[in-house]
BAROZA-848401 format. One line per 8 residues: number of its first residue (from 0); their letters; for each residue x, y negated, z of C-alpha. Coordinates in nm, 4 decimals, decimal comma, padded with zeros to 6 digits. Layout:
REM BAROZA-848401
NUM	A	X:Y:Z | ...
END
This chain:
REM BAROZA-848401
0	MPQAIQRF	17,8689:-14,7622:-03,7747 | 17,7777:-14,4241:-03,6725 | 17,4172:-14,3289:-03,7540 | 17,1504:-14,4232:-03,4639 | 17,1124:-14,1675:-03,2021 | 16,7980:-13,9926:-03,2196 | 16,5917:-13,9321:-02,8532 | 16,3403:-13,7093:-02,7425
8	TLHNQNKM	16,0979:-13,6416:-02,4155 | 15,9486:-13,3280:-02,2832 | 15,6711:-13,3156:-02,0400 | 15,5050:-13,0949:-01,8049 | 15,1486:-13,1163:-01,6028 | 15,3633:-13,2414:-01,3063 | 15,4485:-13,5342:-01,4930 | 15,7795:-13,4557:-01,5176
16	QVTLADYG	16,0091:-13,5825:-01,7642 | 16,3411:-13,4504:-01,9582 | 16,4730:-13,6668:-02,2395 | 16,7136:-13,5290:-02,4796 | 16,9173:-13,6594:-02,7305 | 17,0659:-13,5176:-03,0493 | 17,4124:-13,6763:-03,0535 | 17,5860:-13,4163:-02,8437
24	ARILSIKA	17,2351:-13,2256:-02,7561 | 17,2730:-13,4222:-02,4056 | 17,0566:-13,4755:-02,1270 | 16,9620:-13,8099:-02,1190 | 16,7080:-13,8076:-01,8207 | 16,5429:-13,6119:-01,5993 | 16,2938:-13,7502:-01,4023 | 16,1045:-13,5368:-01,1161
32	PDKTGNLT	15,8953:-13,6343:-00,8124 | 16,0561:-13,7220:-00,4636 | 15,8961:-13,6624:-00,1441 | 15,6814:-13,9705:-00,1822 | 15,5148:-13,8594:-00,5259 | 15,7152:-14,0661:-00,7114 | 15,9233:-14,0022:-01,0302 | 16,2529:-14,0485:-00,9596
40	ETTVNYQS	16,5643:-14,0388:-01,1999 | 16,7489:-13,7253:-01,0540 | 17,1106:-13,7797:-01,3025 | 17,3504:-14,0453:-01,4044 | 17,4052:-14,1402:-01,7337 | 17,4340:-14,3869:-02,0568 | 17,1414:-14,4905:-02,1871 | 17,2225:-14,7206:-02,4652
48	DEDIFNDQ	17,3493:-14,6011:-02,8016 | 17,7092:-14,7749:-02,7800 | 17,7837:-14,6792:-02,4086 | 17,6795:-14,2922:-02,5041 | 17,9639:-14,3109:-02,8096 | 18,2121:-14,4428:-02,5272 | 18,1356:-14,1432:-02,2637 | 18,4424:-14,0348:-02,1555
56	SYMGTTVG	18,2337:-13,8297:-01,8610 | 18,0424:-13,6135:-02,1123 | 17,7435:-13,7174:-01,9241 | 17,4730:-13,4614:-02,0264 | 17,6343:-13,2958:-02,3007 | 17,6951:-13,0065:-02,4247 | 18,0299:-12,9051:-02,4410 | 18,2549:-12,6617:-02,6531
64	RVCNRISN	18,3550:-12,4211:-02,8372 | 18,5450:-12,3689:-02,5102 | 18,4292:-12,5916:-02,2284 | 18,6600:-12,7113:-01,9419 | 19,0558:-12,6597:-02,0032 | 19,2806:-12,4527:-02,2107 | 19,6560:-12,4922:-02,0678 | 19,9196:-12,6462:-02,3106
72	ARFELNGQ	19,6577:-12,6497:-02,5694 | 19,6949:-12,2818:-02,7457 | 19,5657:-11,9460:-02,7011 | 19,6499:-11,6339:-02,8829 | 19,3662:-11,3810:-03,0117 | 19,4148:-11,0657:-03,2438 | 19,7829:-11,1157:-03,2485 | 19,7907:-11,4966:-03,3878
80	TFELPANE	19,8550:-11,8385:-03,2143 | 19,5789:-12,1209:-03,2426 | 19,6735:-12,4392:-03,1664 | 19,4468:-12,7096:-03,0747 | 19,4262:-13,0513:-03,0247 | 19,5753:-13,2040:-02,6807 | 19,3331:-13,4505:-02,5098 | 19,3758:-13,4352:-02,1811
88	GKNTLHGG	19,7999:-13,4408:-02,1212 | 19,9244:-13,1204:-02,2858 | 19,6213:-12,9442:-02,2559 | 19,2832:-12,9145:-02,4281 | 18,9825:-13,0375:-02,2122 | 18,6082:-12,9395:-02,3077 | 18,6692:-12,8316:-02,6631 | 18,9193:-13,0645:-02,8213
96	VKGYDKLY	18,9074:-13,4410:-02,9169 | 18,5886:-13,3813:-03,1339 | 18,3678:-13,1726:-02,9332 | 18,0395:-13,0594:-02,9627 | 17,9491:-13,3405:-02,7542 | 18,0499:-13,5986:-03,0151 | 17,8412:-13,4100:-03,2890 | 17,4970:-13,4843:-03,4029
104	WKTQGVSE	17,3083:-13,1807:-03,3576 | 17,0058:-13,0755:-03,6242 | 16,7105:-13,0814:-03,4597 | 16,3019:-13,0391:-03,5841 | 16,2114:-13,2387:-03,2596 | 15,9358:-13,1404:-02,9867 | 15,7208:-12,8675:-03,0202 | 15,3404:-12,9159:-03,0185
112	SGQKIAFE	15,3582:-12,7863:-02,6581 | 15,5984:-13,1336:-02,5395 | 15,7732:-12,8842:-02,3500 | 16,0170:-12,7403:-02,5722 | 16,3107:-12,8302:-02,8005 | 16,6015:-12,6938:-02,9922 | 16,9265:-12,8323:-03,1318 | 17,1737:-12,6208:-03,3798
120	IVSPDGDQ	17,5055:-12,7188:-03,5419 | 17,7735:-12,5354:-03,7434 | 18,1197:-12,5720:-03,6226 | 18,3384:-12,4732:-03,9297 | 18,6678:-12,2099:-03,9451 | 18,9012:-12,4220:-03,7966 | 18,6988:-12,6891:-03,6367 | 18,9329:-12,8388:-03,3094
128	GFPGELKL	19,1782:-12,5233:-03,4109 | 18,9241:-12,2566:-03,3237 | 18,8790:-11,9258:-03,5418 | 18,5515:-11,8162:-03,7158 | 18,2467:-12,0254:-03,8463 | 18,0185:-12,0759:-03,5198 | 17,6684:-12,1032:-03,5513 | 17,4902:-12,2324:-03,2119
136	CVVYELND	17,1480:-12,3078:-03,1085 | 17,0558:-12,4519:-02,7698 | 16,7276:-12,4525:-02,6440 | 16,5841:-12,6988:-02,3872 | 16,2621:-12,5375:-02,2208 | 16,0153:-12,7444:-01,9732 | 15,7903:-12,5406:-01,7922 | 15,5228:-12,6279:-01,5501
144	ANELRFTY	15,7064:-12,4865:-01,2430 | 15,9818:-12,8033:-01,2879 | 16,2276:-12,5261:-01,4474 | 16,4389:-12,6876:-01,7073 | 16,5261:-12,3939:-01,8867 | 16,7802:-12,3697:-02,1581 | 16,9720:-12,1025:-02,3709 | 17,2705:-12,0699:-02,5610
152	TATSNKDT	17,2636:-11,8100:-02,8585 | 17,5554:-11,8523:-03,1086 | 17,7284:-11,6088:-03,3816 | 18,0763:-11,6601:-03,5601 | 18,2383:-11,4707:-03,8641 | 18,5431:-11,4026:-03,6420 | 18,6053:-11,3296:-03,3249 | 18,6617:-11,6511:-03,1290
160	PINICNHA	18,7128:-11,7737:-02,7696 | 18,3295:-11,9231:-02,6634 | 18,2385:-12,0743:-02,3462 | 17,9561:-12,3628:-02,3446 | 17,8225:-12,5543:-02,0595 | 17,6075:-12,8631:-02,0090 | 17,7593:-13,1288:-01,8037 | 17,5086:-13,3108:-01,6443
168	YFSLGERH	17,5409:-13,5471:-01,3556 | 17,3405:-13,5121:-01,0513 | 17,2510:-13,7547:-00,8194 | 16,9015:-13,6552:-00,7117 | 16,8224:-14,0477:-00,6688 | 17,0699:-14,0963:-00,4379 | 17,3966:-14,3607:-00,4154 | 17,6435:-14,1156:-00,3523
176	VKDMFIQV	17,6733:-13,7230:-00,2860 | 17,7750:-13,7880:00,0522 | 17,3903:-13,7890:00,0884 | 17,3196:-13,4403:-00,0232 | 17,3505:-13,0871:00,1409 | 17,4925:-12,8295:-00,0918 | 17,4953:-12,4375:-00,1008 | 17,7280:-12,2251:-00,3397
184	NADSFLPV	17,6526:-11,8517:-00,3247 | 18,0069:-11,7682:-00,3960 | 18,2953:-11,5391:-00,2173 | 18,5715:-11,6432:-00,4209 | 18,7267:-11,9950:-00,6368 | 18,9940:-12,0532:-00,8592 | 19,2616:-12,2875:-00,6873 | 19,4174:-12,5039:-00,9751
192	DEDSIPLG	19,7772:-12,6678:-01,0380 | 19,8232:-13,0441:-01,0230 | 19,6660:-13,0197:-01,4042 | 19,3378:-12,8815:-01,2925 | 19,4828:-12,5332:-01,4674 | 19,3521:-12,2337:-01,2913 | 19,6821:-12,0461:-01,1046 | 19,5391:-11,7193:-01,2460
200	HFNSVHGT	19,3667:-11,5911:-00,9471 | 19,0882:-11,5843:-00,7144 | 19,1314:-11,7365:-00,3485 | 18,8519:-11,6428:-00,0921 | 18,6651:-11,9278:-00,0063 | 18,6361:-11,8503:00,3960 | 18,8054:-12,0392:00,6653 | 18,8150:-12,3245:00,3495
208	KFDLNKLS	18,6166:-12,6300:00,2675 | 18,4955:-12,4002:-00,0373 | 18,3153:-12,1677:00,1436 | 17,9724:-12,3335:00,0535 | 17,7495:-11,9939:00,1406 | 17,5579:-12,1915:00,3898 | 17,3869:-12,5252:00,3318 | 17,6627:-12,7636:00,3960
216	DLAGLLDE	17,6456:-13,1275:00,4323 | 17,8830:-13,3036:00,1646 | 17,9659:-13,6119:00,3970 | 18,1625:-13,4172:00,6520 | 18,3392:-13,1649:00,3452 | 18,4211:-13,4645:00,1213 | 18,7747:-13,6184:00,0792 | 18,9047:-13,8737:-00,1459
224	NGYDHCYQ	18,9931:-13,5521:-00,3884 | 18,6570:-13,4131:-00,3676 | 18,6054:-13,0893:-00,5410 | 18,6622:-13,0023:-00,9301 | 18,6792:-12,6202:-00,9174 | 18,5020:-12,3210:-01,0650 | 18,3460:-12,0833:-00,8108 | 18,2905:-11,7050:-00,8848
232	ISQNKAAQ	17,9492:-11,6854:-00,8310 | 17,7844:-11,3609:-00,6275 | 17,4416:-11,4224:-00,7657 | 17,2063:-11,5439:-01,0336 | 17,0836:-11,8389:-00,8051 | 17,4167:-11,9971:-00,8648 | 17,4009:-12,2980:-00,6170 | 17,1283:-12,5647:-00,4368
240	VIAKNTGI	17,1324:-12,9521:-00,4063 | 16,8776:-13,1173:-00,1383 | 16,8788:-13,4913:-00,0997 | 16,8956:-13,5975:00,2053 | 16,6397:-13,9242:00,1305 | 16,4275:-13,8531:-00,1836 | 16,4010:-13,4894:-00,0563 | 16,4683:-13,3642:-00,4187
248	TLEVETNY	16,5958:-12,9705:-00,4521 | 16,7732:-12,8749:-00,7214 | 16,8329:-12,4751:-00,7498 | 17,0900:-12,3313:-01,0527 | 17,0293:-12,0120:-01,1940 | 17,2210:-11,8700:-01,4819 | 17,3833:-11,5599:-01,6090 | 17,7359:-11,6909:-01,6333
256	PGVQLYTG	17,9989:-11,5572:-01,4028 | 18,1184:-11,8820:-01,3012 | 17,9995:-12,2475:-01,1463 | 18,2559:-12,5904:-01,1755 | 18,1724:-12,7877:-00,8748 | 18,2725:-13,1510:-00,9669 | 18,1808:-13,4203:-00,7371 | 18,2112:-13,7317:-00,9912
264	NFLPVKQS	18,5853:-13,7964:-00,8879 | 18,6432:-14,0085:-01,1896 | 18,3126:-14,1256:-01,2767 | 18,2912:-14,5630:-01,2772 | 18,1234:-14,5211:-00,9272 | 18,3021:-14,2578:-00,7477 | 18,1614:-13,9183:-00,6153 | 17,7656:-14,1147:-00,7286
272	ALCLEAQG	17,6503:-13,7973:-00,8400 | 17,8106:-13,3935:-00,9082 | 17,7839:-13,1476:-01,1431 | 17,7339:-12,8264:-01,1287 | 17,8283:-12,6516:-01,4620 | 17,7301:-12,3046:-01,5270 | 18,0198:-12,1277:-01,7190 | 18,2771:-11,8885:-01,8019
280	FPDAINQP	18,6409:-11,9336:-01,6128 | 18,8515:-12,2072:-01,7292 | 19,1554:-12,1044:-01,9528 | 19,0363:-11,7273:-01,9131 | 19,1908:-11,7002:-02,2528 | 19,5798:-11,7321:-02,1467 | 19,4702:-11,5692:-01,8365 | 19,5222:-11,1687:-01,8194
288	QLPVDILK	19,3651:-11,1773:-01,4568 | 19,0256:-11,3656:-01,5646 | 18,7683:-11,1911:-01,8137 | 18,6799:-11,4111:-02,0924 | 18,4101:-11,3978:-02,3379 | 18,5759:-11,3705:-02,6510 | 18,2495:-11,3646:-02,9477 | 18,3435:-11,0942:-03,1719
296	AGEVFERY	18,2419:-11,1052:-03,5165 | 17,8740:-11,0624:-03,6422 | 17,7848:-11,0306:-03,2599 | 17,5344:-11,2087:-03,0652 | 17,6358:-11,4666:-02,7761 | 17,3611:-11,5198:-02,5125 | 17,3693:-11,7324:-02,2168 | 17,1217:-11,8756:-02,0101
304	VVYRFGLQ	17,0959:-12,1482:-01,7615 | 16,8451:-12,3021:-01,5163 | 16,8019:-12,6405:-01,3508 | 16,4929:-12,5334:-01,0863 | 16,3609:-12,8782:-00,8884 | 16,1318:-12,8601:-00,6156 | 16,1268:-13,0718:-00,2706 | 16,3084:-12,9834:00,0451
312	Q	16,0090:-12,8098:00,2723
END
């Protein structure tokens, strides 16, 4: 049997609660006040150890070494070819067969303030085929402005691609994503093939269902296929979502260049939640037209994401 999963809860003065786990450095729950003042669960997640171990949807997890997809489960770097495990058809998804979502992260637990926790792992050279021993830390901090901020810091002893993301599914207390308004501040997105691999260039969102620059009602936009596309965001305040019934709002801020909008098309309850995954561009390591994050040996990788909760005014 796997070892038991440890759970930790952050609190703030507004009674907001964020529960995290050492397995996958994952978010298990985010409870925020709704328009009636009651605490409402804003995410969709598994809770029992058994369900978490069997999770196929990466619910709330920290995903790496490279999130999203790498085409043909291989890439070249510094003149060398690296072969990866293929775990989605012929491609590598979310770091491989045993990505960071399936590891136990070390932690010293919640800080004395009750509002901060750090998780750390060491990913050895060759882990899932990636070069270099990678040391990675993610710090979650819940402040009294109802912001959950998390930062990624990493170093490697060899050059390596890196693209770490959080894979939380947000319902904001609603039953379906059609009960949400959404805005994504982006003028372009990455079109993809039938395997969700980017075609290697950006398309303009204008005149398409991908234009979400103004607050848009998902009920009028969502089709059977939904969304599973990476946007090239135009500002740090990347996106916002408003729940029609609970009144809860979520704003995503980041210094990543992209946000993957995924409308939960393959969840057990289809389209019951959505993801706004701040990240670098998928398959960029194989696509010369796309900027790619290569962590150079001895340098420091740093990114941040903020999930900012509020109420509709």
